[in-house]
Structure formats: structure tokens, C-alpha cells
C-alpha positions in Angstrom: -2.5 -21.0 0.0 -5.4 -18.6 1.0 -5.1 -20.6 4.9 -2.1 -18.4 5.0 -3.4 -14.6 3.9 -3.0 -12.7 6.6 -5.0 -10.2 5.8 -7.0 -9.1 2.3 -8.5 -6.2 2.5 -9.9 -3.7 -0.6 -11.2 -0.3 -0.9 -12.7 1.8 -3.4 -13.2 5.9 -3.9 -13.6 8.3 -6.8 -11.8 10.0 -8.7 -12.8 13.2 -10.1 -10.4 13.3 -12.9 -10.1 11.6 -16.6 -9.4 8.5 -16.7 -6.5 9.5 -19.3 -4.9 11.1 -17.5 -4.5 9.1 -14.4 -0.7 7.2 -14.1 -0.5 5.6 -11.4 2.7 4.1 -11.0 3.9 8.2 -11.6 1.8 9.4 -8.9 3.5 6.3 -6.3 7.4 6.7 -7.7 7.1 10.7 -7.3 4.2 10.9 -4.3 6.4 13.7 -2.1 6.6 12.5 1.5 4.3 15.4 2.9 1.9 13.9 0.8 2.1 10.4 1.6 1.9 11.3 5.5 -1.4 13.6 4.4 -2.7 10.1 3.4 -3.3 8.7 6.5 -1.7 9.7 10.6 0.0 6.3 10.5 1.9 7.2 7.5 5.1 8.6 8.9 7.8 8.7 6.0 7.6 7.6 1.9 10.4 7.9 -0.7 11.7 6.1 -3.9 14.6 4.4 -5.4 15.5 1.1 -7.5 15.7 -2.7 -5.9 19.2 -4.3 -7.0 17.6 -5.3 -10.4 16.6 -2.2 -11.2 13.0 -2.3 -10.7 11.5 0.9 -9.2 11.1 0.8 -5.8 8.6 2.8 -3.1 10.1 2.7 0.5 7.0 3.7 2.3 6.7 4.1 6.4 4.5 4.0 8.8 2.9 2.5 11.9 -0.3 -0.1 12.0 -1.8 -1.3 15.5 0.8 0.2 17.0 4.0 -1.8 14.7 5.8 0.2 13.1 7.0 -1.2 9.2 9.2 0.1 6.8 7.8 -1.5 4.0 10.2 -2.2 0.1 7.8 -2.1 -2.2 8.9 -3.5 -5.7 7.2 -3.0 -8.7 5.9 -6.4 -10.1 3.5 -5.7 -12.4 2.9 -1.5 -13.4 0.8 0.5 -16.6 -1.0 3.7 -15.8 -4.0 2.7 -14.3 -3.0 -0.5 -12.5 0.1 -1.1 -10.2 1.4 -4.1 -7.9 4.0 -3.7 -5.6 5.4 -7.0 -3.4 7.3 -5.8 0.0 9.3 -8.2 2.2 8.6 -5.3 5.1 10.7 -4.9 8.2 7.9 -5.0 11.6 9.4 -4.1 14.5 7.4 -5.2 17.2 8.0 -5.1 21.6 9.5 -8.8 21.1 12.0 -8.0 18.1 11.9 -7.3 14.6 10.9 -10.3 12.0 8.8 -9.7 8.8 6.0 -10.0 7.0 5.0 -10.5 3.3 2.8 -7.2 2.3 1.0 -6.7 -1.2 -0.4 -3.2 -2.5 -2.6 -3.3 -5.6 -3.8 0.0 -6.9 -6.0 0.2 -10.2 -8.2 2.5 -11.4 -10.8 2.4 -14.0 -13.1 4.3 -15.9 -16.8 5.3 -14.2 -17.6 8.2 -17.0 -15.7 11.0 -19.3 -14.5 12.7 -16.2 -14.5 10.2 -13.0 -12.8 6.6 -12.4 -13.6 4.3 -9.8 -10.3 3.6 -7.7 -8.9 0.7 -5.7 -6.8 0.1 -3.2 -6.1 -3.3 -2.4 -3.9 -4.5 0.2 -3.1 -8.2 1.0 -0.3 -10.1 3.2 1.2 -13.4 4.2 3.4 -14.9 6.7 7.3 -15.1 5.9 9.1 -18.2 7.4 10.5 -16.0 9.7 6.8 -14.7 10.5 6.0 -17.9 11.7 8.6 -18.6 13.3 8.2 -15.8 15.3 4.9 -16.3 16.3 5.9 -19.6 17.2 8.3 -18.0 19.9 5.9 -16.1 21.1 3.3 -19.1 21.6 0.8 -17.0 19.3 -1.6 -19.2 17.3 -1.7 -18.4 13.6 -5.5 -17.6 13.6 -5.6 -15.8 17.1 -2.9 -13.4 15.3 -4.7 -13.0 12.2 -7.7 -12.6 13.8 -6.5 -9.7 16.2 -4.6 -7.8 12.8 -7.6 -8.2 10.4 -9.8 -5.2 11.9 -6.4 -3.0 12.5 -5.5 -3.7 8.8 -8.9 -2.7 7.5 -9.2 0.5 9.1 -5.9 1.7 7.7 -6.9 0.4 4.0 -10.4 2.2 4.6 -9.2 5.0 6.3 -6.1 5.7 3.5 -8.8 5.1 0.4 -9.9 7.8 0.1 -7.2 10.1 0.7 -5.1 8.6 -1.6 -7.9 9.1 -4.5 -8.1 12.7 -3.6 -4.1 12.8 -3.6 -4.1 10.9 -7.2 -6.5 13.0 -8.5 -4.3 16.4 -8.1 -1.5 14.8 -9.5 -3.4 13.7 -12.6 -4.9 17.3 -12.5 -1.6 18.8 -12.0 -0.3 16.9 -15.0 -2.6 17.6 -17.3 -2.4 21.0 -16.9 1.5 21.3 -17.4 0.5 19.3 -20.5 -1.8 21.8 -21.8 
């Protein structure tokens, strides 16, 4: 299945907060719209809701490589230091609407008593609808992948340190509230 991965990017940044103060799902599912927008110029809006089966969902709207996307990230695995979300995301292109599977994995591990390493991984795969969309356009999958990878990598590289700073603020704010 590796040949069907469109993009797989992973970047890390430092969080200046103790591991015990960090709760990635609590941050993700309470992330204010303005805070999300501050983590990338490509971020338009964010909110949280529940999927039909009751699992938590983060709704994110962003524009990557000129393509507006609405992501419906449903919680797959969740613990304070690891969150895996999966979305069948809507893409709005000049040639019409389609979908793509986007997986967003956030994790943190302690470096010492007061610092952690945050990792932001995003990997995407085509849906059947997306493959049909490329076929209708006459775009070879490998060509699309080659063009999408640098755009997605640049986006992830830019947002990762800003997400880390946001998680750090969340961790420190909640540590003060608990004290």
C-alpha cells in the first residue's frame, strides 16, 4: 500500500513544559478558532464536534497549495501524549469537489523534566473518489504526488513549531489552573 501514499511528512519541535502537563486531545478538541488560525497562514477555521458514533471530531478548514480543504478528523487513538485522527477530507478544486484520506498524528515525549519533543505527522492517501478525479483529469498519480509533496511538507514544517507553542501555552495555562 506504500505506493498509494500521497504524502507522509513528520516534523518535530520543542515544548517547554513537563510531560505530565501535556494533554494533546484536550488541546485539540478545545482549540479556539483564533488559536488554530495563528498556527498557519493557511488555516481558516477550526471547531470540535462528535462523529455519528460518538467519537470526538476536530473540524479544520485550511487552504493547502491553493486548494481549500475541509477536514473531518475523527479520533482513532487517544491518550494524553498521543492522538491519531483520520479524516475523509473534502477538497474544492477548480475542476470540482473530491475527497482524500488525511491522517493526522500528534505525539509528545519527554526530553527532560521541563521539556518535551512534539511530533506532528500528516500522511494522506487517495480515496476511490480521488483516484477517479485524477483519471477524469488525465493526471497520473505519480505526477500529482510529486507536485503535492513539497507543498504539504512546507505546510507541515511551518505549522509544527506553532502547534508546539500552542500546546505549550495550553499545558502551562492548565497547570496554573490546577495549582
